[in-house]
Every structure is written in C-alpha cells, then in structure tokens.
N, C-alpha and C positions, 0 to 999 in steps of 0.2 A: 269460547264463550261468546254470548251475544252482547249487544250493546246495553241490554238491561241486566246483564249478569246471568241470564239463564236461557235466553232464547236467541236463535240465530235468524235474523230477518232474511226473507227470501229476496232474490234479485228483483222480481217484478215490483215488490213493495218499495225497495230502494229507488228504483227508476220512477215509480209513481210519485213518491215524495219529492224527488229532485226536480221533476217536471211539473210540479203543482202550479196551477194557474193562480195568479194573484186574485185576492178577493175584491169585491166591489169597493169596500172601504179602503183597501190598499191602493187601488187604482185612483180613487178620489184624492187620497192623500198625496200621491205622486203628482197628479194633475195640479193640485193646489200649490204644491212646492214649486213646480215649474212655472205656474202663473205668477207666484210671488217673486220669483227670480226675474221674470220678464218685466214686472212692474218696477223693479229697482235697478236693472242693468240694461245698458245699451245693447241692442240686438246685433250691432255691427262690431263694436270694440270689446264688448263684455265688461266694460268699465261701469262704475256706479253711475246711474242715470241722474243727470242734472235736470230736475223738473223745471227750473227757470228757463232753460233753453231747449227743452225736449221738442222733438219733431216726430211726425208719424208719416207712414206711407199709405198706399191705397188700401192695404188690408189691416191697418190699425196697429202695426208693430211700432215699438218705441225706440228712438235713437237719440244719441247726443248730437246736437247740431254740428259741433266741432268735428266729431268723428266722421260724419257724412261729408263735410266740407273738405277735410284732409283726404278722404278717400277718393273724392272726385278730382283732386288736383294731380297733375302729372308728377310721377315720382320714379326715381331710379331703383328704389327699394321695392321688392315684391311683397305684397301684403297677403296674409293668409285668407282674408275675406275682404271683398270690395263691395261698394254700394251696388255695383252692377249685379251681384249675386242676389240682391233683393229686388231687382228690377228698377233701381234708381240710377238714371242716366244723367240727371241734372237736378238742380235745386227746385225745378218745377214739379218734380215727382214727390216732393215732401211738403208738408204743411207745418208751420211753427205752431205749437200748441200753447194755449193760454189756460193755465190752471189757477184756481182760486185758493187762497190760503186762509184758514181760520186758526189763529194761534200758531202752533207749530205743525199743524196738519193740513194736508192738501184735501180740500173738500169740494163738493158740488155746491155752488152758490145758491141753488134753489132748495134742495132737500137737506143740505148740510151733511150728507153722507160722506164718509171718508173715502177718498179715491184710492183704490188698491184692489187686491185680488178678491175681496169680499163684496165689491160693488161692480156691477156691470156698467161700464161707462162708455160714452160716445163723444165724438167731437164733430164740429160743423166745418164744412168746407164752403167758402175759402177762409173764414175768419180764424178758425182754430180753437174757439172757446170749447171747453170741456164741461160735461154735465153727467149726472147719473141718468141712465137710460129711462128709468121709471119716472123721473121728474119731467123729462122731455115728452114722454107719452101722456102725462097727465095735463100739462099745460097746452099742448097741441098748438104751439105758436108757429108762425111762418117767418118770423124774424128772430134773430139771435137775442136771447134775454140779456146777454152780456154787452153787446155793442149795437144791437138794432139792425144789423145787416141781414138782408133777406137770404133765405136758404130754401132748398127743396128737399123733400124726403129722401131722395136718392143720394143726397150729399151729407147725410148723417152717417158717420163712420164709426162702427163699434170698435172699441179699443181691445186688442188682444183676444179677439173672439176665437173660439174653437168650434163654433156652430157651423156645420156643413151648409145649412141654409144661408147663413150670413155670408160665408165665403163665396158661395155661388152667386149671390147678389152683387157682391163687391167685384167679382170677376166680370160679370156682365156690364157693370157700371164702367169699369176702366176700359173695356173693349169698345163700348159706345163712345166714350170720350176720345179714344184714339181715332175712331172713324170721323169724328168731328174736328180732328186736329188739335185736341186739347190734352193737357197733362192732368194728373190727379188734382193738382191745385187749381184747376180750371183756367190756368194760363195757357197760352198758345204753345204747343209742343214743337219747338224749333228743331229738335232732333229728327222729327218726322219729315220736316221740310228738307233737311240735309240729306236724308235717305232718298227722298223723291228726286232731288237734284242729282244725286249720285247715280240713281237708276236711269235718269234721263240722259246723263252723260255717257253711261255705259252703252246706251242704245246707239250712240254715234261712234262707237269704237268697235272695230272688227277684230278678227283673230290676230294675235300677236301684239295687241295694244295699238294698232294703227287706226287712225281716224278714217272712217268710211268716206269715200269720195263719190257723191251722187252726181249724176250727169242729167242735164235737162235739154230737151229739144226746143229750139226756137227758130221758126222760119227756115227749117231745113238744116240748121246748124246746131251743134251741141256746145253747151258751156258747162263748166264745173261749178258746184256750189262753193268750192274753195276759192273761187275767183272773186267772190263777193256777192252782192245782192242779186237775187233771182227775181226778176220783175214779172209783171202780169203777162199772160200769154204763154208762159213756159209750161211744158209738160214733162213730167218725170219719166 
C-alpha cells in the first residue's frame, strides 16, 4: 500500500520531494534566525553577548571583550576557536562599541530604533559609537553625534552585514589600512612592524640559520662586516 493508503509513490517523486529547495520565505527565516543569534552571542565564545563591553572587528562581527582578551593571551590549553581565526592578532584589530540604552532596550540615540536584527546598524571608527544606518544617512554628519570626534565615510562599519557590496568595501578598507601600517582601530599596526623586522633579519641569515658574512674591499684589503663598522670608501 502507498503512503496515502492507495497509491505507491514513484522513486523520482520521492527524490524530488527529499531534495526540494527551500522557499524564499524559509531562507529569509533562516537568515533572520542566524542574525538574531549573532546579535545576542559572541562570535568567538558563543556565550551571551555583553553589550556593555561588546567589541567589533573590521567586518562588523560582535565579540565579548573578555573572550577576545583571553584568546589573545598565551595559554597551555588549546582552544577550539581563537581570535586569529577572525583575523584578530591584537587589541588594535577591534574597537570597543558604545551602545545607547533607552529603558531596558539598546537603541539608536538618534532614531530611537531598537538595535538588533530588525535594524541595520553601523559603528564609527575609532570612537565606537553605534547608530542606525538610516539615521546616519539622514544627518550626514562629519563628526560623531555621540562624542563629536571626526570620522570619514570609509570608517563607518556596518554591523553583521551580509551584503557582498559592504564586505568588498570593508576588505578594501582593511587592505588600505595595512598598506599604511594601521590596524582596524586606526592605531599603528605593531604586528606589521614585527613581521618587517623578522623579514629583515631573515635576509641576513643564510642556509642552516648561519649569519651571512659579507666582505668588503678597502685599499686592496678585505674586512668582514662582522668585525664592526664598515666605513666610507669600502666596496662590497
């Protein structure tokens, strides 16, 4: 007998139903559920997000400050996920967020819209104040409405965006900052300096880890750079 008591479904009908693509409404519901989780949980630890101390990275993900801090500290215990997995190498790669509260809700201080999955929000670098994107577009200010600190358009970071256009802009921004020796927070990227020093040190190391010994000619004789200062008139 069939599933309905009288007909036997054919194999291709069963396969078709099993492999049914989700509807647009189902996809939207799944995306909204995922966004709601991201607004309430730390992307690193998956613990409940503490809005009082929340921080964000270059692409607008939300983290608990303590989780990032612990993840950056040396530890003998292996962690499932580390800040490095999100491109966070130091505290310079995050910005502390400043959320406004109205009653028991976190809101945009301009539009009074509740901050969450139903509101597209942004934050400013370097101050970290958060606003509804629509409010910032309407006022078109060049200084933060919360603290008065100047900011530029490229340093307006959308929170938890899924827009490919937004993500491409954010990627270009962080690449431009790296070329300038700056981190996401606009502070100097010391990790880049360390890498440059390491590369420079490697240039003076030969095969087997031995320091290369350069010799210079001076007045018909040769001296080694390991003997000390190489003065004017020396040729390599």
